Structures are given as structure tokens and as C-alpha cells.
C-alpha positions as CSV (number, residue, x, y, z in Angstrom):
1,M,-6.9,-12.5,-55.3
2,A,-4.2,-10.1,-56.6
3,A,-0.7,-11.0,-55.6
4,K,-0.1,-7.5,-54.1
5,T,-3.3,-7.8,-52.1
6,A,-2.2,-11.2,-50.8
7,E,1.2,-9.8,-49.7
8,K,-0.4,-7.0,-47.8
9,I,-2.6,-9.4,-46.0
10,L,0.4,-11.6,-45.2
11,D,2.4,-8.6,-44.0
12,T,-0.5,-7.6,-41.8
13,R,-0.7,-11.0,-40.2
14,L,3.1,-11.3,-39.8
15,P,4.1,-7.8,-38.6
16,N,7.8,-8.7,-38.3
17,R,7.8,-8.7,-42.2
18,L,6.8,-5.1,-42.5
19,E,9.0,-3.1,-44.9
20,N,11.6,-0.7,-43.4
21,E,9.6,2.3,-44.8
22,G,6.5,1.1,-43.1
23,A,8.3,0.9,-39.7
24,K,9.6,4.5,-40.4
25,E,6.1,5.7,-40.9
26,T,5.1,4.2,-37.5
27,L,7.8,6.2,-35.8
28,A,6.9,9.4,-37.8
29,R,3.3,9.1,-36.7
30,R,4.4,9.1,-33.2
31,E,6.6,12.0,-33.9
32,S,8.7,10.7,-31.1
33,F,12.0,11.0,-32.9
34,G,11.5,14.6,-33.8
35,D,13.5,15.9,-36.8
36,T,15.6,12.7,-36.8
37,V,12.8,11.1,-38.6
38,T,10.4,13.7,-39.9
39,N,13.0,16.1,-41.4
40,N,14.1,15.2,-44.8
41,N,17.7,16.4,-43.8
42,V,18.3,13.4,-41.8
43,D,21.4,13.5,-39.5
44,V,23.8,11.0,-41.2
45,E,25.1,9.8,-37.9
46,E,21.6,8.9,-36.7
47,E,20.7,7.1,-39.9
48,R,22.7,4.0,-39.1
49,P,21.5,3.6,-35.5
50,R,17.9,4.2,-36.6
51,K,18.1,1.4,-39.2
52,F,19.7,-0.9,-36.8
53,L,17.1,-0.3,-34.1
54,L,14.3,-1.1,-36.5
55,E,16.1,-4.3,-37.4
56,E,16.6,-5.1,-33.8
57,L,12.9,-4.5,-33.1
58,S,11.9,-6.8,-36.0
59,Y,10.0,-3.8,-37.6
60,L,7.2,-4.5,-35.0
61,P,4.9,-1.4,-34.5
62,L,4.4,-2.1,-30.8
63,A,8.1,-2.5,-30.0
64,I,8.9,0.6,-32.1
65,T,6.2,2.6,-30.3
66,Q,7.5,1.6,-26.9
67,A,11.0,2.6,-27.9
68,A,9.9,5.8,-29.3
69,A,7.9,6.6,-26.1
70,Y,11.0,6.0,-23.9
71,I,13.3,8.0,-26.1
72,K,10.9,10.9,-26.2
73,R,10.1,10.9,-22.4
74,N,13.8,10.5,-21.4
75,K,15.2,12.7,-24.1
76,I,17.9,10.3,-25.1
77,S,19.5,9.4,-28.6
78,I,18.7,6.3,-30.6
79,S,22.1,5.1,-29.9
80,S,21.7,5.4,-26.1
81,Y,18.5,3.3,-26.4
82,L,20.4,0.7,-28.3
83,D,22.9,0.4,-25.5
84,L,19.9,-0.1,-23.0
85,K,18.4,-2.7,-25.4
86,F,21.7,-4.7,-25.7
87,E,22.0,-4.6,-21.8
88,Q,18.4,-5.8,-21.4
89,K,18.8,-8.4,-24.1
90,G,21.6,-10.1,-22.1
91,K,19.2,-10.3,-19.1
92,T,16.1,-11.6,-20.9
93,T,15.6,-15.3,-21.0
94,N,16.2,-16.9,-24.4
95,L,13.4,-19.2,-25.2
96,S,14.4,-19.8,-28.8
97,N,14.7,-23.6,-28.9
98,R,12.2,-23.6,-31.7
99,K,13.2,-24.8,-35.1
100,S,10.7,-23.8,-37.7
101,E,10.8,-20.4,-39.5
102,Q,7.3,-19.5,-38.3
103,Q,8.2,-20.3,-34.7
104,L,11.4,-18.3,-35.0
105,R,9.4,-15.3,-36.2
106,H,7.1,-15.5,-33.2
107,H,10.0,-15.8,-31.0
108,N,11.6,-12.6,-32.5
109,A,8.4,-10.8,-31.9
110,D,8.1,-12.0,-28.3
111,M,11.7,-11.0,-27.6
112,A,11.5,-7.6,-29.2
113,V,8.4,-6.6,-27.2
114,A,9.7,-8.3,-24.0
115,I,12.9,-6.3,-24.2
116,T,11.2,-2.9,-24.8
117,T,8.6,-3.6,-22.1
118,L,11.2,-4.5,-19.5
119,I,13.4,-1.4,-20.4
120,S,10.3,0.8,-19.7
121,L,9.3,-1.2,-16.7
122,K,12.6,-0.5,-15.1
123,D,12.3,3.1,-15.6
124,V,8.7,3.1,-14.3
125,S,9.7,1.2,-11.3
126,R,12.3,3.9,-10.4
127,Q,9.9,6.8,-11.0
128,N,6.7,5.4,-9.4
129,P,6.8,1.9,-7.8
130,M,3.0,1.9,-7.6
131,A,2.7,2.0,-11.3
132,A,4.9,-1.1,-11.5
133,N,2.7,-2.7,-9.0
134,C,-0.3,-2.0,-11.2
135,L,1.5,-3.8,-14.0
136,F,2.3,-6.8,-11.8
137,F,-1.4,-6.9,-10.7
138,M,-2.6,-6.9,-14.4
139,A,-0.2,-9.6,-15.2
140,R,-2.0,-11.9,-12.8
141,V,-5.4,-11.4,-14.1
142,D,-7.0,-11.3,-17.6
143,R,-5.2,-8.8,-19.8
144,K,-8.4,-7.2,-21.1
145,D,-11.0,-4.9,-19.6
146,V,-9.2,-4.5,-16.2
147,L,-11.5,-2.0,-14.2
148,V,-9.4,1.1,-13.1
149,Q,-10.9,0.6,-9.6
150,L,-9.0,-2.7,-9.2
151,L,-5.6,-1.3,-9.6
152,P,-3.4,-1.0,-6.6
153,T,-3.2,2.6,-5.4
154,A,-1.4,4.8,-2.7
155,P,-2.1,8.3,-1.4
156,S,1.2,9.4,-3.0
157,S,0.1,7.9,-6.4
158,P,-3.5,8.4,-7.5
159,V,-4.7,5.9,-9.9
160,K,-5.1,8.5,-12.7
161,T,-1.5,9.5,-12.4
162,T,-0.4,5.9,-12.5
163,V,-2.4,5.1,-15.6
164,D,-1.2,8.3,-17.4
165,L,2.4,7.4,-16.6
166,L,2.1,3.9,-18.0
167,S,0.2,5.1,-21.0
168,T,3.0,7.6,-21.8
169,Y,5.4,4.7,-22.0
170,A,2.9,2.8,-24.3
171,I,2.9,-0.1,-21.9
172,L,-0.8,0.2,-21.1
173,I,-3.9,0.9,-23.2
174,K,-6.6,3.2,-21.7
175,R,-10.2,2.6,-22.3
176,P,-11.8,5.6,-20.8
177,A,-15.3,4.9,-22.1
178,S,-15.4,1.7,-20.0
179,S,-13.3,3.0,-17.1
180,A,-10.8,0.3,-17.8
181,V,-7.3,-0.5,-19.1
182,E,-5.6,-3.3,-20.8
183,L,-2.4,-4.8,-21.9
184,H,-1.2,-6.1,-25.2
185,R,-0.8,-9.9,-25.3
186,L,2.9,-9.7,-25.6
187,V,3.3,-7.0,-22.9
188,H,1.1,-9.2,-20.6
189,L,3.3,-12.2,-21.4
190,A,6.5,-10.3,-20.8
191,I,5.5,-9.0,-17.3
192,R,4.3,-12.6,-16.3
193,N,7.7,-14.0,-17.3
194,Y,9.5,-11.2,-15.4
195,L,7.5,-12.1,-12.2
196,Q,8.3,-15.8,-12.7
197,E,12.0,-15.2,-13.2
198,R,12.2,-13.2,-10.0
199,A,10.0,-15.7,-8.0
200,L,7.4,-13.1,-7.5
201,F,4.7,-14.9,-9.5
202,Y,2.7,-16.5,-6.6
203,Q,3.2,-13.5,-4.3
204,W,1.4,-11.4,-6.9
205,N,-1.1,-14.1,-7.5
206,Q,-2.1,-13.8,-3.8
207,I,-2.2,-10.1,-3.9
208,A,-4.5,-10.2,-7.0
209,I,-6.7,-12.7,-5.4
210,G,-7.0,-10.6,-2.3
211,I,-7.9,-7.5,-4.3
212,L,-10.5,-9.4,-6.3
213,A,-12.1,-11.0,-3.1
214,K,-12.6,-7.7,-1.6
215,K,-14.0,-6.1,-4.7
216,F,-16.1,-8.9,-6.0
217,P,-19.8,-8.1,-5.6
218,S,-22.6,-10.5,-4.4
219,A,-24.4,-12.6,-7.0
220,S,-27.6,-10.5,-6.9
221,Y,-29.0,-9.7,-10.4
222,E,-28.5,-5.8,-9.7
223,N,-24.7,-6.5,-9.7
224,R,-24.7,-8.8,-12.8
225,S,-23.0,-6.3,-15.1
226,K,-20.2,-5.7,-12.7
227,W,-19.5,-9.4,-11.6
228,R,-19.7,-10.5,-15.3
229,R,-16.7,-8.0,-15.9
230,L,-14.8,-9.4,-12.9
231,L,-15.3,-13.1,-13.5
232,P,-12.7,-13.5,-16.2
233,H,-10.1,-11.8,-13.8
234,A,-11.1,-13.9,-10.9
235,I,-11.0,-17.2,-13.0
236,C,-7.6,-16.2,-14.4
237,A,-6.1,-15.6,-11.0
238,L,-7.6,-18.7,-9.4
239,A,-6.3,-20.9,-12.3
240,D,-2.8,-19.9,-11.4
241,S,-3.0,-20.4,-7.6
242,S,-1.1,-23.3,-6.3
243,V,-2.4,-26.2,-4.3
244,E,-0.3,-25.0,-1.4
245,Q,-2.0,-21.6,-1.3
246,R,-4.8,-22.4,1.2
247,S,-5.6,-18.7,2.0
248,D,-9.0,-17.4,3.1
249,S,-8.9,-15.0,0.1
250,I,-8.9,-18.0,-2.2
251,Y,-11.7,-19.6,-0.5
252,N,-13.7,-16.3,-0.3
253,L,-13.2,-15.6,-4.0
254,Y,-14.2,-19.2,-5.0
255,S,-17.4,-19.0,-2.8
256,R,-18.4,-15.8,-4.5
257,I,-17.8,-16.7,-8.1
258,W,-19.5,-20.1,-8.0
259,K,-22.7,-18.3,-7.0
260,C,-22.4,-15.9,-10.0
261,L,-21.5,-18.7,-12.4
262,R,-24.6,-20.6,-11.2
263,V,-26.9,-17.6,-11.8
264,D,-25.3,-17.2,-15.2
265,G,-26.2,-20.8,-16.0
266,R,-22.6,-22.0,-16.2
267,N,-23.2,-24.9,-14.1
268,R,-20.2,-27.0,-14.8
269,E,-17.8,-24.1,-13.9
270,A,-20.0,-23.4,-10.9
271,M,-19.7,-27.0,-9.6
272,D,-15.9,-27.0,-10.0
273,C,-15.7,-23.8,-7.9
274,F,-18.1,-25.2,-5.3
275,E,-16.0,-28.4,-5.0
276,R,-12.9,-26.4,-4.5
277,C,-14.7,-24.5,-1.7
278,D,-15.6,-27.9,-0.1
279,S,-12.0,-29.1,-0.6
280,W,-10.7,-26.0,1.2
281,R,-13.1,-26.6,4.1
282,K,-11.9,-30.3,4.4
283,T,-8.3,-29.1,4.9
284,T,-9.1,-26.3,7.4
285,L,-12.2,-27.5,9.3
286,D,-13.0,-30.5,11.4
287,E,-15.6,-33.0,9.9
288,T,-18.0,-32.1,12.6
289,H,-17.7,-28.3,12.1
290,P,-21.1,-26.8,11.5
291,S,-19.8,-24.6,8.4
292,R,-18.3,-27.7,6.8
293,L,-21.5,-29.7,7.3
294,V,-23.6,-26.8,5.9
295,S,-21.4,-26.5,2.9
296,Q,-21.4,-30.2,2.2
297,H,-25.2,-30.4,2.4
298,A,-25.4,-27.5,-0.1
299,L,-22.9,-29.2,-2.5
300,A,-24.9,-32.4,-2.3
301,V,-28.2,-30.5,-3.3
302,A,-26.3,-28.8,-6.1
303,Y,-25.0,-32.3,-7.3
304,R,-28.7,-33.5,-7.4
305,V,-29.8,-30.4,-9.3
306,N,-26.9,-30.9,-11.7
307,G,-27.9,-34.5,-12.4
308,Q,-25.0,-36.0,-10.4
309,V,-27.3,-38.2,-8.3
310,G,-24.7,-40.8,-7.3
311,K,-22.5,-38.1,-5.8
312,A,-25.4,-36.5,-4.0
313,V,-26.4,-39.5,-2.2
314,K,-22.9,-40.5,-1.2
315,L,-22.3,-37.0,0.3
316,L,-25.6,-36.8,2.0
317,E,-25.2,-40.2,3.6
318,T,-21.8,-38.8,5.0
319,V,-23.5,-35.6,6.3
320,V,-26.4,-37.5,7.8
321,A,-24.2,-40.0,9.6
322,I,-22.1,-37.2,11.2
323,K,-25.2,-35.0,12.2
324,S,-26.8,-38.1,13.8
325,T,-23.9,-38.1,16.3
326,T,-23.6,-34.4,16.8
327,L,-27.1,-33.0,16.6
328,D,-30.4,-33.7,18.3
329,E,-32.8,-35.8,16.2
330,T,-35.2,-32.7,16.1
331,H,-32.6,-30.3,15.0
332,S,-33.6,-28.5,11.8
333,D,-30.2,-29.0,10.0
334,R,-30.3,-32.7,10.7
335,L,-33.9,-33.1,9.5
336,A,-33.1,-31.1,6.4
337,S,-30.2,-33.4,5.4
338,E,-32.3,-36.5,6.2
339,G,-35.2,-35.1,4.2
340,W,-33.1,-34.5,1.1
341,L,-31.5,-37.9,1.3
342,A,-34.9,-39.6,1.6
343,Y,-36.2,-37.5,-1.3
344,I,-33.4,-38.4,-3.7
345,L,-33.5,-42.1,-2.7
346,R,-37.1,-42.1,-3.3
347,E,-36.6,-40.5,-6.8
348,L,-34.0,-43.2,-7.6
349,H,-36.3,-46.0,-6.5
350,L,-39.2,-44.6,-8.5
351,G,-36.9,-44.2,-11.5
352,T,-35.8,-47.8,-11.3
353,R,-39.4,-49.1,-11.0
354,I,-40.4,-47.1,-14.1
355,A,-37.4,-48.4,-16.0
356,Q,-38.3,-52.0,-15.1
357,E,-41.9,-51.7,-16.2
């Protein structure tokens, strides 16, 4: 492989090593700095701030694009944007306790994009609080393929207006063909950190789970294309929910996605969600509550189907013991649990006899 080709590939993989001229070309393509960049007769007083800004942004195209978008929209000078950057840099958490050169390069990239993102976020929050809420919601779900219909809206801020505003600031990427939007990985990370630093992380986690619980469709085959797109967001939001968050929305979302996972053949993930549903019922319902008993019976049957026979027998024995004291001996629910327990035990006995022979 030619040396120059190798260098180009390396520079592509490590964007903070892009040459100064490459960064200038990125700015010129955006045409966001007007004559300051595109005119050969560059204003001498703007030359130094421009070079300094590119260095401060580590020559990263994403950070440069966000800075250019902010400057263009607010009609400010590069020097004024540098003032905003230094102000924001002092507020942004420094995570650079890394020692290797490679880790330091990654940190510089994280910090550059975090700072430009937060500068734009502050401006967006002032102009359109609902647009900021959309970013907070997106920070709590998977960053890719976020359906526009999931975004928080208000009568005063239609979703199209909100998305267009965020796109103008180069914070959000529009995917019109799929009616979706997404965030760059570093933008997603920056907004998550922003929420954590302001103790808003779990508040927005709860909001995101509530929205998903309302929008998540049934596990029918007709809805398969939709719930498959929503599953990554639901799993992402639920993964960040704390043990203390025992809300109905969390339970409702878990109960919806485990059925979809089962239909999709993802049995291990489905069982994990089902167990969480059962755990929620244990903390909120009495052991004799009909809904809890129905859930435990279904979970036991799912264990048996999944090959976890020991767990199935143990849980069914508990359910049968409770139902024997609360239901008449001819009640269909009691008979169903007793029948399944007898069936599984018979299977075990038959399997043992075959193994012995």
C-alpha cells in the first residue's frame, strides 16, 4: 500500500489529524463564514481567530459544521463565537484523566463536539424549549432511527418546525425517507452528560419510557415493521431505568416488548423482560392477587417452553399452593395450573425413566 494512501486512510479514521486546509474546505462547503472564508481577499483580522477556532475544534468536521451553523444563524463574528466557546469550556466537565496519546485524541474530539453542541443547545432552549425537549428525549433512547412521531410536541411548536430548527444548528440529522431523525454519537453522548450533570437523567428517562409505552404497538404480525423499529429505543430506555423507578409505564413497556421479542424469536431477551414484569408485580401486588397469579402461571409456562424446567416446576408449585387456598377446586384457573404442573412432572418422570433404561 502506498504511503500517501495509508496516510489518507489514517486521517479519515482520526479526523482530529485533518490538515488545516481540509478543515477550511469543510467550512467553505457550508458557506457559513461567507467572504471570510470563500473570498481570496481574506480579512487579516479574521485570519488569526479562524485558525485559532480550527485548532480549538481539533479540525473536526462535525464541530466545525456546528460552529459554522451557529455563526451563520446568529450573524456573529468568529471572535464572538470563540468567546462563547471559552465560556462553555469552563463549564464542561473535564474527563481527561486518560494517559495514552490515542485516548487524549478521543477526549479532544469528545470535548470539541460537546462544547459546540452545548453552545447550540443553550441557544435552542432560549428560542424553542420544545426543541430542547426533543433532544433530551433522543438522548434517552437509541440515537439512530428515532421516528418523528415519537418526539415531544406542543401546539406552539409543531414537530416539523422543531426538527427544522435543530437541523439548522447541525445538531440533528434528518432522514425524511424513513420519517426519522438521528443524532451523531458524540452529540448523543454530550446531551446525555448534560442531563446527568443537571440531575435530569432519570426524569427524562421516565418521560421517554412513558412516551414509548403509549406509542408501542401490540405484538401482532401486522405491526411487526413498526415495533421492530421501536424495540431498540425501548430496550435502551429500560436499560437505564433505576431499580427505584417502579412506575406503571416501565411495567407496561416491559410487558409489551417481551411479547414482541418472543414473536421475533429472541427468547432469552424475552424471558428477561418477562421476569422483570413478574418482579414488578411482586413489589406492587399481594401474592394472592389474580393478576399476579396469572402472570406467574404464564411465566412458568414460558420457562417450560424455554427449557428451564426446574424454574417452571418451582414456580407452578407456588402458584398451585396459593390457588388451592383462594380458588374453588373446580375453578378453571386452578385446574389450568394444576394441569400444567402435572404435565411437566410427567415429562420429567418419563425423561428420567428413558435415561435409566
